[in-house]
C-alpha positions as CSV (number, residue, x, y, z in Angstrom):
1,M,118.7,108.4,100.8
2,A,119.2,108.2,104.6
3,A,117.3,105.7,106.8
4,T,114.9,108.4,108.0
5,E,114.0,109.3,104.4
6,F,113.0,105.7,103.6
7,M,111.1,105.5,106.9
8,E,109.2,108.6,105.9
9,R,108.1,106.7,102.9
10,A,107.0,103.8,105.1
11,L,105.1,106.3,107.3
12,E,103.2,107.5,104.2
13,Q,102.1,103.9,103.7
14,A,101.0,103.7,107.4
15,K,99.0,106.9,107.0
16,F,97.3,105.4,104.0
17,A,96.4,102.4,106.1
18,L,95.0,104.8,108.8
19,D,92.9,106.6,106.2
20,N,91.4,103.3,105.3
21,L,90.6,102.2,108.8
22,E,93.4,99.7,109.0
23,V,96.0,99.4,111.8
24,P,98.5,102.0,110.7
25,V,101.6,100.0,109.7
26,G,103.4,100.6,106.5
27,C,106.7,99.6,104.8
28,V,108.9,99.9,101.8
29,I,111.5,97.6,100.3
30,V,114.7,99.1,99.0
31,E,117.2,97.8,96.5
32,D,120.3,99.7,95.5
33,G,119.0,102.9,97.2
34,K,115.6,102.8,95.4
35,V,112.2,101.9,96.7
36,I,111.0,98.9,94.6
37,S,107.9,97.9,96.6
38,S,105.7,99.2,99.3
39,G,102.8,97.9,101.4
40,S,100.4,98.8,104.2
41,N,98.1,96.7,106.4
42,R,95.1,95.3,104.6
43,T,93.8,92.8,107.2
44,N,90.4,94.5,107.5
45,A,89.9,95.0,103.8
46,T,90.8,91.4,102.9
47,R,89.4,89.8,106.1
48,N,92.7,88.0,106.1
49,A,94.9,88.4,109.2
50,T,98.1,87.5,107.3
51,R,97.9,90.6,105.1
52,H,100.4,92.6,107.1
53,A,102.3,95.5,105.4
54,E,105.4,93.3,105.0
55,M,103.5,90.5,103.3
56,E,101.8,93.0,100.9
57,A,105.2,94.4,99.8
58,I,106.8,91.0,99.5
59,D,104.0,89.6,97.4
60,I,104.3,92.5,94.9
61,L,108.0,91.6,94.3
62,L,107.3,87.9,94.1
63,R,104.7,88.4,91.4
64,E,107.0,90.7,89.5
65,W,110.1,88.5,89.7
66,Q,108.3,85.3,89.0
67,G,106.5,87.0,86.1
68,M,110.0,87.8,84.8
69,G,110.8,84.1,84.9
70,L,113.2,84.2,87.9
71,D,113.5,80.8,89.7
72,Q,113.8,80.4,93.4
73,P,117.6,80.8,93.7
74,Q,117.4,84.0,91.6
75,V,114.5,85.4,93.7
76,A,116.6,84.6,96.8
77,E,119.5,86.5,95.3
78,K,117.3,89.5,94.7
79,F,116.0,89.5,98.3
80,A,119.6,89.3,99.6
81,R,120.2,92.7,98.1
82,C,117.1,94.3,99.7
83,D,116.4,96.2,102.9
84,L,113.0,96.6,104.6
85,Y,111.8,99.8,106.3
86,V,108.7,99.2,108.4
87,T,107.0,101.5,110.9
88,C,106.6,98.8,113.6
89,E,108.7,95.9,114.5
90,P,107.7,92.9,112.4
91,C,105.6,90.3,114.2
92,I,106.6,86.7,114.7
93,M,104.9,85.7,111.4
94,C,106.5,88.5,109.3
95,A,110.0,88.2,110.9
96,T,110.1,84.5,110.1
97,A,109.0,85.1,106.5
98,L,111.7,87.8,106.1
99,S,114.3,85.4,107.6
100,I,113.3,82.6,105.2
101,L,113.4,85.0,102.3
102,G,116.9,86.1,103.3
103,I,116.3,89.8,103.3
104,R,119.5,91.7,104.0
105,E,118.5,94.2,106.7
106,V,115.3,95.4,108.5
107,Y,114.8,98.9,109.9
108,F,111.8,99.5,112.1
109,G,110.1,102.3,114.0
110,C,108.5,101.4,117.3
111,A,108.8,98.1,119.1
112,N,106.1,95.5,119.2
113,D,106.3,94.4,122.8
114,K,103.5,91.8,122.5
115,F,104.2,90.0,119.2
116,G,107.6,91.3,118.0
117,G,109.8,88.9,116.2
118,C,112.9,91.0,116.1
119,G,114.0,91.1,119.7
120,S,110.9,92.1,121.7
121,I,109.4,88.6,122.1
122,M,111.6,86.4,119.9
123,S,114.8,87.1,118.0
124,L,113.9,85.4,114.7
125,H,116.2,87.8,112.8
126,E,119.1,85.8,114.3
127,G,118.0,82.8,112.3
128,S,118.0,80.4,115.2
129,A,117.4,76.9,113.8
130,S,115.9,75.6,117.1
131,S,113.1,78.2,117.3
132,S,112.4,78.3,113.6
133,D,111.9,74.5,113.5
134,D,109.2,74.9,116.1
135,L,107.5,77.7,114.2
136,T,107.7,76.5,110.6
137,G,108.2,72.7,110.5
138,S,110.7,70.7,108.6
139,Q,109.3,71.4,105.1
140,I,109.9,75.1,105.2
141,P,113.3,76.4,104.1
142,K,115.7,77.2,107.0
143,P,115.7,80.9,108.0
144,K,118.8,82.8,107.0
145,G,118.5,85.6,109.5
146,F,119.0,89.3,108.8
147,K,120.5,92.5,110.4
148,C,118.0,94.5,112.4
149,N,117.8,98.2,113.6
150,G,114.9,99.6,115.5
151,G,113.8,103.0,117.0
152,I,113.8,104.9,113.7
153,M,111.1,107.6,113.9
154,A,109.4,105.6,116.6
155,E,107.5,108.6,118.0
156,E,105.9,109.2,114.6
157,A,104.9,105.6,114.3
158,V,103.3,105.6,117.8
159,A,101.5,108.9,117.0
160,L,99.7,107.2,114.1
161,F,98.6,104.4,116.5
162,K,97.2,107.1,118.8
163,C,95.3,108.6,116.0
164,F,93.9,105.2,115.1
165,Y,92.4,104.7,118.5
166,E,91.2,108.2,118.9
167,Q,89.1,107.8,115.7
168,G,88.0,104.4,116.9
169,N,89.0,100.9,115.7
170,P,86.1,99.3,113.8
171,N,87.4,95.9,114.7
172,G,88.5,96.6,118.2
173,F,87.6,94.5,121.2
174,S,86.6,97.2,123.7
175,K,86.7,100.8,124.6
176,A,89.5,100.0,127.0
177,S,91.7,98.7,124.2
178,Q,90.8,101.7,122.0
179,T,92.1,104.2,124.5
180,S,95.5,102.6,124.8
181,T,98.4,104.5,123.3
182,N,100.9,101.6,123.6
183,S,102.1,100.3,120.3
184,S,102.1,96.7,121.4
185,A,98.4,97.1,122.5
186,V,97.6,98.4,119.1
187,I,99.2,95.4,117.4
188,G,97.6,93.1,119.9
189,S,94.2,94.4,118.9
190,F,94.4,92.5,115.5
191,I,91.4,90.2,115.4
192,L,93.5,87.1,114.9
193,S,97.1,88.0,115.8
194,T,96.2,88.5,119.4
195,S,94.5,85.2,119.8
196,V,97.7,83.1,120.2
197,E,100.3,82.9,122.9
198,W,103.4,81.0,121.8
199,K,105.2,78.4,123.9
200,I,108.3,77.3,122.0
201,S,110.0,75.2,124.6
202,G,108.9,71.5,124.6
203,E,105.5,70.8,123.0
204,Q,104.2,73.6,120.9
205,R,100.9,74.8,122.4
206,Y,98.4,77.6,121.7
207,K,96.3,79.5,124.2
208,L,93.2,80.9,122.7
209,E,91.5,83.6,124.7
210,M,88.7,86.2,124.2
211,P,89.9,87.4,120.8
212,W,89.2,83.9,119.4
213,K,85.5,84.4,120.3
214,L,85.4,87.6,118.2
215,A,87.3,85.9,115.4
216,K,84.8,83.1,115.4
217,S,81.8,85.5,115.4
218,K,83.2,87.1,112.2
219,G,83.4,83.8,110.4
220,F,87.0,82.7,110.9
221,S,87.8,79.1,111.7
222,M,90.4,77.7,114.1
223,T,92.6,77.0,111.1
224,D,92.5,80.7,110.1
225,V,93.6,81.7,113.6
226,L,96.6,79.3,113.6
227,I,97.6,80.1,110.1
228,S,97.6,83.8,111.0
229,C,100.4,83.2,113.4
230,T,102.4,80.7,111.3
231,A,105.1,82.1,109.0
232,S,104.3,81.4,105.3
233,C,106.2,82.1,102.2
234,P,105.2,81.2,98.6
235,V,108.9,81.1,97.4
C-alpha cells in the first residue's frame, strides 16, 4: 500500500474521533505493509489529556506484545520495524514517546505549528540528547530518533478540523477559538495541552495561562497539567 492509502486509514480514525466529539486526529501503525494497530483521540472521553491517537495505538501494541511474553528488547525490536501514519504532526509529548520507543518512520498530514514535535516547534525526531534530557529526565531511556515525512493529505486533515469547529467544540475555550480553521489552533484548544509553553534553554520553566483555569475548573490538578506535556512510555 502507498503512503496515501495508509493515511486514508488514519483519516478514518480521525473521522471516528470527530463523530465522538473529540479533536479529529487519528493514526495507524504499520508493520511489513500491514496495519497492526490504530488509534484516535480520546482525551474528552477519558478526561485524560495524554490519550492522544498515537498513545492509544501504542498502548494496544504494548498490551499485545507484553501479553505474548516479549521483554523490553524484543518490544523495541518490534517497534523498530514499524511506521506510524498520523493525520497531524505529533505533539512534543507524542514525538518524544515515539523517539524513545524507536519507531522507524512517521508520516503525518498537517503541521502542528503550536505544539509540533517533528519540526514545527521542536525536532524530537532527530533524537537530540540535549533537548530530550530537559524533557524526560535521566531515568527515561534515551530517544533513538526516527525518520519523518509531513504534508501527506494535509488538506483532508485540516478539513476535519474545520468540521470540528463548525459543529462546536464541547471543551473549547471561546467562540473565537471555535471559528479558527488553523490546525495549530485546533490542537492548541486541548484543555491541558495548550496550558504549557516550553523553555528548554537553561532552567526548565512552565507558563500557565488561561487554559489552566479551565482545566482546574474541570477537576484537573497542576500535576495533571504538567504530566500531560511530559513524554511518558510504559516500556
